[in-house]
N, C-alpha and C positions, 0 to 999 in steps of 0.2 A: 703641187701635192705636198702635204706635210705628214710627218710620222707622229703618231701619238704613242708615247712610251708606256702608258699604263691603261689597263682596262677601265679603271675607275674614271679616268678623264673621258673615256668613251661613254660610260654610263651616265655621267653628268650631262654630256651633250645629248644623250638620248632623253634624259629628263627634260631638257630644254625643248625638245620636239614635242613631248607630251604637253608641256605647258603652253605651247602655241595653240592647242585646241581648247584647253580649259585649265585654269589655275588648280594645281594639285592641293588638296586639303586632306587632313587626316580624317579617317572614318569612311572614305570612299573606296578603300582597297577591297578587292573581292576576296573570297576565301582562298586559302592556299591548297585546298583539296576538293575533290569531287568524288562521286561514286562511279566506278566503272562497271558497266554491264559486260562481264567477260565470259559468260557461259549461258547458252540458251539451248534448251531441249524441249521440243514440242511447240505449242502455240503460246507465244509471249507477246503481249501488246503493250504499247507505250503511249502515254498522253503527256505532251510537253506542258510546262507551266504556262498559263495564260490562254490556252485554247481548250475547246470542248471536244475536238475530234480525237479519234484513236488511230494509231498506225502500227504496223508490225515493227517490233523492236529490232535494233541493229546491235550486233556485237561491237564492243568498244565505244558505244555511245556514252558520253559523260552525263551523269544525272546529278541534279542539285535540288535546292529547295523548290517545292511546288510540283516536281515531276512525279508521275504516277506509273505503276506497272500493274498489269493483270496477267496472271499465269493461269491458263485454262486447265481443265481437268487432265491429269496425266503429265503436265508439263513441269519443268524445273528451270530455275534461273539462279545465277550466282553474281554477287556484286562485291567489289573490294573498295574499302575506304581507308587506305593507308594502314592504320593500326587495327582494322577490324574487317571481318568477312561475314557477309550475309547470304543465306541461301533460302530459297522459297520452294515449296512443294504445292503444286496446284490441286484444286482451285484455290488461288490466293490473290488478294488485292491489297496493295500497299502504296504508300506515297511518302515523300520526305516533307514533313512539316517544317523541318529546319535542318540545315547541313552547313556548318561553317568550321572554323579552326578548332573549336572546343565543344560543339554541340552536334549530336546525331539524334534526331527525334523522328521516329518512324511511326506512321499511322498504319496499323494492321487491321483492316476491316474484317477479314476472314482468312482462314488458311493457316499453314504451318510455316514458321520462320525460325530457322536455326542460325545462330550467329556465335562467333568467337571474337572476343576482345583480347588482343595480344598485349596491349599496353594501356594503362589507365592511370590518370593522375587526378589530384583533387580538383583541378580546374576543368576537368572534362565532365560532360553530361551525356549519358547514353540511355535513351528512353524509348521504350516500345509501348505505344498507346493502343489499346483495344476498346471495344464498345463498353466494357464494364470495369476495366482496371488499367492502371498505368504501372508498368514495370520499369524500375530504374536500376541500372547496374551500379553496384557499390565496389566491386572488385573485378579485376580481369579474370576471365574464365570462359567456360563454354555453356551456352544456354539454348533453350528452345521454348518458343511461345506458340501455342495453338489456340486460335480464336475460332469458336464455333460459328457456323453460318447464321444461327439464330440471334447472335449477339448477346446471349444471356450468360455465357460462361467462358472462362479462359483457363487453359491448362499451362502452367509454368513449370519448366524443368530446369534445374541447375545441376549440371553434371560436375561443375567446379565453379568456384567463385562465390559471390553473394549478391543479392539484390533485394529490393523493397517493392512490394506491391501496394498500390494506393487506390482507394475507391470507397464510395459510400461513407466518407468521413472517417475512414479508418486506414491504418497502414500495417503491413505485416512483413516481417523479414523472412526471406526464402534463402536458406543456407545451402551449402554444397551437398550433393547427393540427396536432394529433396525433389519431390514431385507433388505439386499442389494445384488443385482445381478450385478456382474461385467462381462462385455462382451468385446470381442476382446483380442488380444495378443500384437501387437506392440503399440496399443493405446487403453486405457481402456475407456469404458463408464460404467455408473452405473444407476440402477433403485432402488430408495429407497421406501420402503413400510412399513406398520405396520405389526406387528406379526400376523400370522394366528393361528387359533386354533390348538392344538397339533394333529398330525396324529398318526397312529398306532405305528410307530417307536418311536415317542416322548413319547407316553404313556408307552411303554415298557421301555424306558430309565428312565423315572420318577419312575416307580415301582421298578426298580433295585436300583436307588439312595435311595429310601425310605428304602428298605431292608438293604442297607449298613449303613444308618444313624441310624437305630434301633439296630445295632449289639450289643449284650451283651458282646461279647469278647473284644470290644474296651475299656472296663473298666480294662482289665488285660494286654493288650499289647499296643504298640504304634499304632496309626492309620496308620502309614506307614508300618506296618508289612503286607506284601502282602499275601492275602488269609485268613486273620483273620475272615472275615465276614462269611465264610463257616463253621466255627467251631460250631456255635450256634445250628444248627439243627442236628448235628451229635455227640454230646457229652455233657458233663457237667463239670462245674467248681467247684473246692473246694479248700479251704486253707489247706495246709499240713504243719505241723511243720517242720522247717528246710529247706523247699523248697519254701514256699510261694504259690501263685496261681498255681494250677495244673489242666490241662484239660485231661479228660479221654474219649476215643472214646466209643460209646455205640453200634455200629453196626459192630463189628468185632468178629471173631471166638475166642474161648478160647485160642487156641495155636498161635494166631496171634502175630507177632513181627514187629516192625518198619522196614522200608526199605525192605519189603518182597513182596508187591503187586505193581509192576511197572516194569520199565526197565531202563537201563543205556543208555545215549546218550552223544555224544561228542559235547560240546558247547564251542567254543572259546570266550574269552580267559581263561576260568576257567578249561577246560578239561572235565574229566568224571563227568557227572551231572545226578542226580537221578530225574526221572519223575514218580511221584506217580500216581497210578490208582484211588485212593480214591478222591472223589470230595473235601474233606477237607485236602488233603495231602500236599498241597504246603507249608503252613506256618510251619507245623510240620517237614518238610524235610529240610528246608533251614534257619530256625531260632531256637534258643533255644536248649534244650537237652531232652533226654528221660531217665526216671527213672523207675525201675521195683519195684512194690509193691506186697503185698501178693495177691491182687485181680487182678493183671494185670499191664499193662503198663500205664504210665501217662506222658504227655508232660509238661515240665517245661520251660516256656518262659524266666524266669530270670528277672532281673530288667528292668523296662521300660526305653527306651532311645528314644530320639527324632527321630533319623533316624537310624533304625537298618540296619546292613550290611548284604547283601545277601551272602550266601555260597552255592556252588554247591551241597554239601552233607556233613552232619555233622556225618561222620562215620570214623572208623578206618579199613583199609584194612588188611587182613590176608594173609600171603604168606610164602614163603620159600621152600626149597627142601623137607621138611618133611610134608608140609601141604597137607592134603587130601590123606595121604598114605592109609587109610582104606576106602576112598570114591571112587566111580566109576565115574570119570570125563570123561573117554574116552581119546582119543588122544588130546594132547595139554594142559592137566592140567586144573586147575580151579582157580577161584577167589572167595574169601570170604570177608565178612565185618560184622560189628556190630555197633550199634549206640553209640555215645558218651554219657556219663552220665553228670549230673550236676556238674559243676566245672572243667570239663576236657577240656583242650585247643584243639582248632581246628588248625591243621597244614596244610596249603595250599600246594598243589602240584605245583602251579604256582609261578612264580617269583614275589616277593613282597618286600616292605620295612618293616623294623621292626615296623614302626608306623602303618602300615596296620594290622600287626599281633595283635598289641595291640587293635586296633579299632574293628576288626572282633571278638575278644574275649571279648569285653566290656560288652556284655550282659550276661556273664557267672558269676554266683554267686561264690564268693570266698569261697573255701573249701580246705581242705588238700587233696593232691593227693600223692599216693605212687609212687615211681619211682625206677626201677632197674638199668637202664642205661640211658644215655643221649637220646637215640632214642627208648627206649622200656619201656613203663609204665605199671603199673598194673591198668587196667581199671575196673570200677565197673561192666560193663555189659559183660565182656568177659567170665565170668563163669555162667551167667544166662542161664538156660535151654531154648533152642530155640532162643537165641538172635543172634547167628551167622547164616548168610544166605550165601550159596555158590552155584555157578552155573559153568558149564563148560566155558572155556575161549571163545569158539566160540559163545555161547549164550550171553555172556557178551558183546562181541565186536559188534555183529550184532543186538543189541537192542531187543533181544527176551524177551518175558514176563518172569519175574523171577519166579513167582509162578508156572509156568508150567515147568520150567527147574531146579528148586532148587534140590540140592543134600544134604542129611544129612551128617554132619561131626561130628565125635566123639569128645567129650570134650578133650580127650588126644591129639588129633591132633591140636586142637586150642592152648592148653597150650604149645605145643612144637614148635609153629610157631613164625614167626616174624611179628611184627605189622609195617605197612607201611603207609605213608601219601598219597601215590598214588598207584593205581592199575598198576602194571608194564606191561601194555598192550598198544600197539599202535593202534590208531583208523583206521578204513577203511571208505569207502564212506557210507556204510549203517549205520555206527555209527552216522552220522550226520542226516540221514533221519528219524530215530526214528522208533517206532513200526508200523507206517502207511506206511512204505516203501514196495513196491512190490504189492500194491493193484492195480487191473486192472482198475477200474473206478475212476479216479481222475480228478476233475474239474480244468481246467487251464484257465488263462485269455486269452482274444483275442490276436491274434498275433500283432495287431497294438499297443497294450499297451506296448509291450516289447521295442519298439523304441521311445516311446513318452517321451519327456522331460517335466520336471516341472520347474516352476519359483521358485527360492529360494532367500531369503534375506540374510540368513546366509550360508556361504560356508561350506558344510559338509566335513568330512574327506574323504580320497581316498576310492574307492570301496574295498571290502575285497579281499584278495589274494585268487585265486582259490585253492581249497583243493588239487587238483592234484599236484600243485607246492609245497605243504607243506609235502606231504606224506613221502618223503625220509628223510627229517629232523626230522619228528615225529617218524619215525622208529628208528632213531639213539638214541632217548631218550624216551623210551616207558613210557607212562602215564603222561608226562609233556608237557604242551602247549609250543609253540614257543614264544620266547621273541619278543618284539616289534622291537628291532634292527634287529633280524634275519628276521622277516617278511618284513621289509623295504628293506633289501638286496635282498630278493627273488623276489620282484616286486617293482621297483621304483614307488614312489608316483606320481600319475597323478596330473596335475595342477588343473583340474576341474573334478568333478564327471561326468561321461558320461551321466547320466540320469538327469543332472541338468544344467540349464542355470541361471547364477547369474543375478538378476535384476539389471539394471543400477541404478546409484544414483538417488534418487527421487528428483524432483524439489521442492524447498521450497514453491513455489506457490501452489503446489498440496497437500501439507501437511495440509489437512483440512477435516472437516467432510463432508460426501457426500451431506448434505442438508443445506441450509442457516439457517434452524430452527432446526438443530440437537440438541438433548437433551444433557445436561451436562454429562460429563464423570463420572458416578457413577453407582453403582449397582441398584439404585432405580430411574434411569433416565427415563423420559417419552419418548415415541417414537417421531420421527420427525413428524412435523405437516403436515398431508396430508388430503385431503377431506374425504377419507374413505379407508378401508382396500383394496379395489379393485383398487383404483387409485394409480398411481406411478408418481414420478417426475424424468423424464429422463434428464440427463445432460451429456454433452460431455466436455472433457477437453479443455482448451484454445487452440486456433489455434497456432501451433508450429511456424508459420511464424511471429507471433507477439511476442515481448519481454514479457516474463512472469514477472508479478509483484511479487516482494518478499513480504514476510509477513511484513517486516519492512516498505515497501512502502505503503502497505495497512493500516498499523497502522498510518503512517504519514497522509494519506488522511482522516482517521477517526478523527484524532486530529484536522486537519485544519477545517473539517466540524463542529466539536464541537465548535471551536473558533468562526467560522462565526455565528453559532447559538447564541452563547453567546453575540456576538457583536450586533445582531439584537434585543436582549432582552432589556427592559427598563433599562437604566443605572441610577445608583444612582447619587446624586448630587456630583459634583467634590469637592474634599477636598481642603482646603485652602493651599496656598503656604507656603513655609518655612519661608519667611519673615513675613507673616501675623501671623504664629504661634509664632514666636519670639516676635512679637509685643504684642500679647495677653498674652504671658508669662510675659512680662515686666509689662503690665497693671495689671495682677494678683498679681505680686509682690508688686506693688505700693498700690493696694487695701489692701493687708495684712498689709503693713506698716501703712496705714491710720487708719485701725481698731485698731492697737496697740496704735497709738497716741491718738485716741478717748478714748480708755480704760484708758490711763494714765490721760487724762483730767477729765474723770469722777471720777477717784480716787482723784484728787486734789479737785474737787468740793465737794466730800463727806467729805474730810478733812475740808474744809471751813465751811460746814454745822455743823460739830461737834464743831468747834470753836465758832459758834454763840450760842451754848447751854451752854457756860461757865457762871460763876457768873455774877450777874447784873452789877458789876463794869465794867466788860469787855464789857457788852452789851451797856453801856452808851457811850462807845467810838464810835466814828464815824465809822459807818460800812464801810467796804471797798467799794469803788466805783465799781459798776459793769462794767465789760469790755464788749466791743461789742461781745466778743465770748461767753458771758454768755448764750445767747439764744441757743448756740450749746450744752449746757449741757444737753438739752433734748435728748432723744434717737435719735441718728443721722439718718438722712434719707440716704438711699443708694445713693452714688454718681454715676454719669453716668458711671464712670469707673468700679464701683463695679459690674455692670451687665456683663461687659466683663470678669470678673474673673470666671464666670461660664464656664463649659466646652465648647469649641468652637463648634458652630453649622455651618452647611453648609451655604454657602453664601446666597442662595435664602431665607432660613428661617430667617436669621438675617435681611435681607432687609425687609421682611414682618413684623418682630417685630418692626422695626423702624417706619414703616408706621403706624402701629397700635398705637404706642405711640404718634406720632404727631397728629393723628386723635383724640385721647383722650384729648390731651392738648388743641386742638382747641375747642373741645366740652366743656371742663371745663371753658375756657375763655368766651365762649358764655353763659354758664349757670351762671357765676359769676355775682352777683348783682352789678349794676352800682353805683359808688361813687357819693354822693351828692356834689354839689359845696361847697367848703370851705367858711364858713362865715368869715367876717373880724375879725381878732383877735382870731379866733378859732385854736386850735392845732389839726391838723389832726392825730397826733400820739396818741396812747393809753397812759394812765397814766403809768408813770415809764419808758417810752421809751424816747430816745433822738432823737431830730431832727438832720437834716444834719447841718453841720457847715455852718455859714454864711460867707460872704466875708471876715470878719475880723478874722475868725478862731475861734470865740467864740461859744461854744456849747450852745444851747438854748433848754429849755424844751418846 
């Protein structure tokens, strides 16, 4: 026996076991999530992918692509898909056209579907297809879709978020707080109204959302761990050294063991899948690991990851020629299993890539695990008393309740057995139907719904291959699901799903909100403006005989209207031309030069004043004759050009300024006192001033 120090070495050994069955290639990995049927009230029926029969639905049944549900009148059902919750109010008929890591595509033939999308990214597609319209979610939020039984109309309600309705070659945006009814098939009409008060179905959905939002278990596991909200009222959490958070059930018998109360079902593409009878049994059966303590069993979820990967059953199967030698299985032998412990790798029975094996074991806490051979480990729970559960092969294959069919196995038989990744048993039709198969009264949808098509925006994958065509290949490799390549060879892929008609490309002109006053696309948007909640705005798409305007043409019309409105508004004064601006710039330059010259003259005059204060001898000298420019030594008056040096003003204002200046000058001339006539011999000039030169050129005082 040798010790393996790292979980990843164990995982790689597990990958080697998978490779012995078939070479792993990319593209064969199954989805990392399913839809869990976690609530049933009333009559709810189920039709597995690949069969035509109906059976009573079981709580905790995993649903995937191709599975159908029918809720009879007065019934209700709830499903969880990691980041989303779906609720149906009967009578309602739905199926999953596609369900994988990024696509949720639901066919709603009739009835009411309320759903909440908690997280939504650009890579996700969430689409509800009805007989006359396809509704695609654009933002996370709360929605409701009601498909009328006649298939002629669909009512879409967006309490929050935003979506797009497509049909009849047109598409319409449905914003938050809107309620829109779409009628017709080849050509859509719509009625927009305000939200109505919640009805009984709405109130029930709201109460379920509140319950989920208040879940204490969300503190210990990822919100995308399907079924975590049911752990709160059925157990308690505690921190255990070496394990971290541990959940222990409080309503089980002292000798209870995991994977004991329930049944096995065949669910493609995973194969043998455990369906637990306990209302809290989904999360603990498909995520995490189980550990045995002195006071009983505890579920260890492991490290919290953003998107935990679903597994069909985290168990190890027990088999071999010596298994059950002391047990009474009857004819056909038996099948046994026990839960994986913390740190022990899960080895898929289906074809996967090595990357998938690493991801599916990502939530396993790293511990040391002992190994005896590459395919046979020493597991922690294999020797725990009562951990191994075994049933006859016929009970296992036909989805019989395990608790009623269990057979005790001696510990010595377990130690002498081989541990296997898959139960080496081929499925039969009843393996798909589950525990509800064979019941006499099963509600089925009306016959006209079987042939009714729905409108889809996203092309779904081909319909599932009938199980009858798979049985021969499944019998050749017991316990292992068929590969995708084998399935495609069994039945060539159809170009279009028979239950789907792909919506024609939507006209750009129709890609608009249903109302001219539609609220903005946000979770807090207001409803479209209508007189009251009872009134509606009925609109019909544009006449197909007329050319539809594109959104670009509409924008061009709006732009032209805005320009016309702007042209009618009062216009500001026209700006001066380029030549005028150059002229003003030149005048401003000249004004600056003139100011500099005046400052230089003032400096010279100050210098002359200083010279006059020299000693008396210098004063006796004839003072310099004043020059005509002496009067300019006074603070200079602004020249006419100086006014132009100011920032240019619009022409009308400048003209108004000139008129005011001229008026002031005329007023000054009028108010100026009149000069008296000069007396003979009198000098009209003030003292110290010069008169004009006479004819001889002599200056006279």
